[in-house]
Phi, psi and omega in degrees: 000135176250114183284138177254303174213180186304333183252356188225134174208156181237150180284150177296329182288348178281345180255129175252133179240134176235133180256126184232166180290134181277146173267166177098190184291157181159357179066217179297331181302325183294332183271346186254324188248135176271095183260336179288150182243132172246103182268132177239134180224117183280100186292313187295318183265015181283123177282347185278339188253137174290160181303319180295323179290324179298316179295317179292324179295315179294322180293318181291326185285334175064235185283356178281352178257128178283173176300332179280355180087025179257123182276126177248127176234120180252127182235128178213033183279332181255163178271352180248140183299317181298319180292321176295323177297312176299318180298318181295319178296316179302319181291320175298315179298316180301318182293318177294324179297318177294323181287333181284344180283130178284133180291145180289131179295141181269134181252128181293138174230159178258153178292144182289164178298318181294320179292327174295319178298313179302318179301312182295321179295320180294322179297315179296321181296313179297324178298315179295321179298319184287331180288331179285348178279343186290148180291152180281137180286168182293318182279004182263005184288000000 
């Protein structure tokens, strides 16, 4: 079990990890050892997450979620496989924690009198600037 918050956790079997060769510096080690981690988490079919969290997680993840609803996290910042695996799990937990927070409801407000005045003054100022740009007429010399 991977704890997300006091009321939410996900099972280890819901996460699939694939180890691939990492790109970037590392000398001979880069060509021999698969240190990068590709973590896959099926968001849509996860029994551990409520529907509201699933929707927010898909929206937060953006392009990291496939059409099938599978979240992909690739980590290759460390030279050791174990460190990359831990980092991938931490990123997944942080993402789910952000999705688990309920968004604060937005209350409609009206613009203040001062903000309306500033808007109208700015419009008048721009209007005056644009009238000065007009060409001068023949009889105004």
